C-alpha positions in Angstrom: 9.4 3.8 -2.2 10.2 1.0 -4.1 12.2 -2.0 -2.6 13.4 -4.8 -4.1 12.4 -8.1 -2.5 16.2 -8.9 -1.8 16.4 -6.0 0.5 13.1 -5.8 1.8 12.7 -6.7 5.6 9.6 -8.0 7.0 10.5 -9.6 10.2 9.6 -7.5 13.1 12.1 -8.4 15.5 15.0 -7.6 13.2 13.3 -4.1 12.5 12.6 -3.8 16.2 16.4 -4.5 16.6 17.7 -2.0 14.4 15.5 0.7 15.5 16.6 0.2 19.4 20.6 0.2 18.2 19.9 2.8 15.6 17.2 5.1 17.4 17.9 8.3 15.3 16.9 9.7 11.9 18.9 12.4 9.6 17.2 15.3 8.3 19.0 17.2 5.8 18.4 20.8 5.1 20.6 23.8 3.7 22.0 26.9 5.1 23.5 29.6 3.3 23.6 27.2 0.3 25.4 24.3 1.9 23.9 21.0 3.2 23.3 20.5 7.0 22.8 17.3 8.5 20.7 17.0 11.5 20.0 13.9 14.1 16.9 13.5 15.1 16.3 11.0 18.2 13.3 8.7 17.3 11.2 6.0 19.2 9.4 2.8 18.2 5.8 2.7 19.7 3.2 -0.1 19.5 -0.2 -0.1 19.7 -2.0 -3.1 19.5 -1.0 -4.2 15.9 0.4 -1.0 14.6 3.5 0.7 14.9 4.7 4.1 14.8 8.3 6.0 14.6 8.0 9.1 16.5 10.3 12.1 17.4 10.4 15.7 18.2 12.5 18.8 16.9 12.7 21.9 18.3 13.4 25.0 16.2 14.8 28.1 17.1 16.6 31.1 15.5 20.4 31.3 16.6 
């Protein structure tokens, strides 16, 4: 995804702080032709110089 320089955030402390305060993602699917937004809890993992965003979602038929 292209991010213009003006909007690009490269400060790792700022990114870490944002993720700590907004620790969820949104997955949008459809059901019977209507959009459904599901919040997915996420966490930021660091391993050496690498950073990973991880989460888990279970699926079940109602």
